[in-house]
C-alpha positions in Angstrom: -12.7 41.6 -70.1 -11.2 42.9 -66.9 -7.5 43.5 -67.0 -5.7 42.7 -63.8 -3.9 45.6 -62.3 -0.5 45.5 -60.7 -2.3 45.9 -57.4 -4.4 42.8 -58.0 -1.3 40.8 -59.0 0.6 42.0 -56.0 -2.3 41.1 -53.6 -2.7 37.6 -55.0 1.0 37.0 -55.0 1.3 37.9 -51.3 -1.6 35.7 -50.2 -0.3 32.8 -52.3 3.1 33.0 -50.5 1.3 31.5 -47.4 -2.4 30.9 -48.2 -3.4 29.2 -45.0 -2.1 31.8 -42.6 -2.9 34.7 -44.9 -6.5 33.6 -45.2 -6.7 33.1 -41.4 -5.5 36.7 -41.0 -8.0 38.0 -43.5 -10.9 36.0 -41.9 -9.7 36.7 -38.3 -10.0 33.0 -37.7 -7.6 30.7 -35.9 -5.5 28.7 -38.4 -6.0 25.7 -36.2 -9.7 25.7 -37.0 -9.4 25.0 -40.7 -7.2 23.4 -43.4 -6.3 25.0 -46.7 -6.9 22.4 -49.4 -5.8 24.4 -52.4 -7.4 26.5 -55.1 -10.3 25.6 -57.4 -9.6 23.9 -60.7 -8.4 26.5 -63.2 -11.2 25.5 -65.6 -14.0 26.4 -63.2 -14.2 30.2 -63.7 -14.4 29.9 -67.5 -17.0 27.1 -67.2 -19.1 29.3 -65.1 -18.9 32.1 -67.6 -16.2 34.2 -66.0 -13.2 33.8 -68.4 -11.3 36.7 -66.9 -11.7 35.5 -63.3 -8.5 34.2 -61.7 -8.9 30.7 -60.2 -6.3 31.4 -57.6 -8.8 33.7 -55.8 -11.1 30.9 -54.8 -9.7 28.8 -51.9 -10.9 25.4 -50.8 -11.2 25.3 -47.0 -12.0 22.4 -44.7 -13.2 23.3 -41.2 -11.6 21.3 -38.4 -13.6 22.7 -35.5 -17.0 21.4 -36.7 -18.2 18.8 -39.1 -19.9 20.5 -42.1 -19.5 20.6 -45.9 -16.3 22.1 -47.4 -16.1 25.9 -48.0 -15.1 27.8 -51.1 -13.8 31.2 -50.1 -13.7 33.8 -52.9 -11.3 36.6 -52.4 -11.8 39.9 -54.3 -9.2 42.7 -54.3 -10.1 46.2 -55.4 -8.0 49.3 -55.4 -10.9 51.4 -54.1 -14.5 50.5 -53.1 -16.9 49.8 -55.9 -20.6 49.9 -55.2 -21.2 47.2 -57.8 -19.0 44.7 -55.9 -21.9 43.5 -53.8 -23.7 42.3 -57.0 -20.6 40.7 -58.5 -19.8 38.8 -55.3 -23.4 37.6 -55.0 -23.5 36.6 -58.7 -20.2 34.7 -58.6 -20.7 32.9 -55.2 -24.2 31.9 -56.2 -22.8 30.3 -59.4 -20.0 28.6 -57.5 -22.5 27.0 -55.1 -25.0 26.1 -57.8 -22.6 24.7 -60.4 -19.6 23.3 -58.4 -19.9 20.0 -56.6 -17.4 18.4 -54.2 -15.5 15.4 -55.5 -17.5 12.1 -55.1 -20.5 14.2 -54.0 -23.8 12.5 -53.6 -26.9 14.0 -55.1 -27.7 17.3 -53.4 -24.3 17.7 -51.8 -22.8 21.1 -52.3 -20.1 23.4 -51.1 -20.6 26.2 -48.5 -19.5 29.4 -50.2 -18.2 32.6 -48.7 -16.3 35.7 -49.9 -13.7 38.2 -48.6 -13.5 41.6 -50.3 -10.2 43.5 -49.7 -10.3 47.2 -50.2 -6.7 48.3 -50.7 -7.7 51.9 -50.2 -11.0 53.5 -49.0 -13.6 52.2 -46.6 -16.7 50.3 -47.4 -19.3 48.5 -45.3 -21.9 45.9 -46.2 -25.2 47.3 -47.4 -27.8 47.1 -44.6 -30.2 44.2 -44.6 -33.8 45.0 -45.4 -36.8 43.0 -44.4 -40.5 42.9 -45.2 -41.7 40.8 -42.3 -45.3 40.2 -43.3 -44.3 39.1 -46.7 -41.4 36.9 -45.5 -38.9 38.8 -47.6 -35.3 39.3 -46.4 -32.7 41.1 -48.6 -29.2 40.5 -47.1 -25.7 39.9 -48.4 -23.1 38.6 -46.1 -19.3 38.6 -46.8 -16.2 39.8 -45.0 -14.8 43.2 -45.9 -11.2 44.1 -45.1 -10.4 47.8 -45.4 -6.7 48.0 -45.4 -6.6 51.7 -44.4 -8.4 51.0 -41.2 -5.7 48.6 -40.0 -2.9 50.0 -37.8 0.6 49.3 -39.2 2.1 49.5 -35.7 -0.1 46.7 -34.5 0.3 44.6 -37.6 4.1 45.0 -37.5 4.2 43.8 -33.9 2.1 40.8 -34.8 4.5 40.0 -37.7 7.5 40.4 -35.4 6.0 38.1 -32.8 5.1 35.5 -35.4 1.4 35.8 -34.8 0.8 36.5 -38.5 3.0 35.5 -41.5 5.8 37.7 -42.9 4.2 38.0 -46.3 1.7 40.5 -44.8 4.6 42.9 -44.8 3.7 43.7 -48.4 0.4 45.4 -47.3 2.0 47.7 -44.7 2.0 50.9 -46.9 -1.8 50.7 -47.2 -2.3 50.8 -43.5 -2.6 53.7 -41.0 0.9 54.9 -40.1 2.3 52.5 -42.7 4.6 55.0 -44.3 6.2 56.7 -41.3 10.0 56.6 -40.9 9.8 54.4 -37.8 7.6 51.8 -39.5 9.6 51.8 -42.7 12.8 51.2 -40.7 11.1 48.4 -38.8 9.8 47.0 -42.1 13.3 47.0 -43.6 14.8 45.2 -40.6 12.2 42.5 -40.7 12.2 42.1 -44.4 15.9 41.5 -44.4 15.2 38.3 -42.4 13.2 36.8 -45.3 15.4 33.9 -46.3 14.4 33.7 -50.0 16.3 36.4 -51.9 13.7 36.7 -54.7 10.8 36.9 -52.2 12.7 39.6 -50.2 13.2 41.6 -53.5 9.5 41.0 -54.4 8.4 42.6 -51.1 10.4 45.7 -52.0 8.7 45.9 -55.4 5.3 45.4 -53.9 5.5 48.1 -51.2 6.6 50.5 -53.9 3.7 49.4 -56.1 1.2 49.9 -53.3 2.9 53.2 -52.5 1.5 54.4 -55.8 -2.0 53.9 -54.5 -1.3 56.1 -51.4 1.1 58.6 -53.0 4.1 57.3 -51.0 6.1 55.5 -53.8 8.9 58.1 -53.6 9.1 57.7 -49.9 9.6 53.9 -50.3 12.0 54.3 -53.2 14.2 56.6 -51.2 14.0 54.3 -48.1 15.0 51.3 -50.2 17.9 52.9 -52.1 20.7 50.4 -52.2 18.3 47.6 -51.4 19.6 44.4 -53.1 16.9 44.1 -55.8 16.6 41.1 -58.1 13.9 40.4 -60.7 12.1 37.2 -59.9 10.6 34.9 -62.4 7.2 35.6 -61.0 7.4 39.3 -61.7 8.7 38.7 -65.2 5.8 36.5 -65.9 3.2 38.8 -64.3 4.6 41.8 -66.2 4.3 39.9 -69.5 0.8 38.8 -68.7 -0.3 42.3 -67.8 1.2 43.8 -71.0 -0.5 41.1 -73.1 -3.9 41.7 -71.4 -3.5 45.5 -71.8 -2.9 45.1 -75.5 -6.0 42.9 -75.8 -8.1 45.4 -73.9 -6.8 48.3 -76.0 -7.6 46.5 -79.2 -11.1 45.7 -78.0 -11.8 49.3 -77.0 -10.4 50.7 -80.3 -12.4 48.2 -82.4 -15.6 48.9 -80.5 -15.2 52.7 -80.8 -14.9 52.5 -84.5 -17.7 49.9 -85.0 -20.2 51.7 -82.8 -19.5 54.9 -84.7 -20.0 53.2 -88.1 -22.9 50.8 -87.4 -24.5 52.0 -84.1 -24.7 50.2 -80.8 -25.2 46.4 -80.8 -25.0 44.9 -77.3 -24.7 41.3 -78.7 -21.8 42.1 -81.0 -20.1 44.4 -78.4 -20.2 41.6 -75.8 -18.9 39.1 -78.4 -15.8 41.3 -79.0 -15.3 41.8 -75.3 -15.0 38.0 -75.0 -12.3 37.7 -77.6 -8.8 37.4 -76.0 -6.9 36.4 -79.1 -4.8 39.4 -79.9 -3.9 38.3 -83.4 -7.6 37.7 -84.2 -8.4 41.2 -82.9 -5.7 42.6 -85.2 -7.2 40.9 -88.2 -10.6 42.3 -87.3 -9.2 45.8 -87.0 -7.8 45.5 -90.5 -11.3 45.2 -91.9 -13.1 47.6 -89.5 -13.2 50.5 -92.0 -14.1 48.4 -95.1 -16.6 46.0 -93.5 -20.3 46.6 -94.2 -21.7 45.2 -90.9 -21.0 44.1 -87.4 -21.2 40.5 -88.6 -18.6 41.1 -91.3 -16.1 42.0 -88.6 -17.0 39.5 -85.9 -16.9 36.6 -88.4 -13.2 37.2 -89.0 -11.2 34.3 -87.6 
């Protein structure tokens, strides 16, 4: 099971503050050309076999500039580029298109599906398309990649100040070029102070310090935000509790697997079974018998 990182949580939180305009910015599309209809039903990721996939990363978008089927836009956040991302995106979006149907759909109706991969650090490009013309083969994967470190903080700040893009994009500023200079930080503070909601304003400060960890500027932001009126929002309390719980589950799984592989040898079937268990109490009960059990089955059968 993948454990969401603080960077995943912060990214999703920022986009959800203003999904329509945030997605327009990420897609470089005019917000007038589409309507944000919401996020996919929470049961869909688990039904497709992705129990650890967050449903609030798949947006339902209706184009207004042309008449065509509704789009599902999968957004993926990664702290640094992962070569395997292209396969994960292809797998998940193919399953979305294959198994999800629009409401009141006729036979054969299906969603259009796209994806946006946001690299919080590092630079990644799409793999080149390859073609075997005579055979009629074409190997190509198409999705949007946003490399935060290639964006210019000066330009983005001016767009925020002019109202061209939403204020929640302030949270990504430390990840951009020149995003941690004294001038940009002072401009950031002045604009962030205009955020009306006190909790959201405080969350922005938490987020830029969190992203500062990724680019080794957390201390810079902490010093710059000394005396900033910080409050702990309900959102961050909940996210922190979720992250702690998921970490405990992941740690229990890893410890259990280490012991069992050492005792009984590798068993991909049982190992995968344990990785799917997210009940911490059940994992604790399994760990109690890990040293006395005589087989993988004796451990995995524990309820």
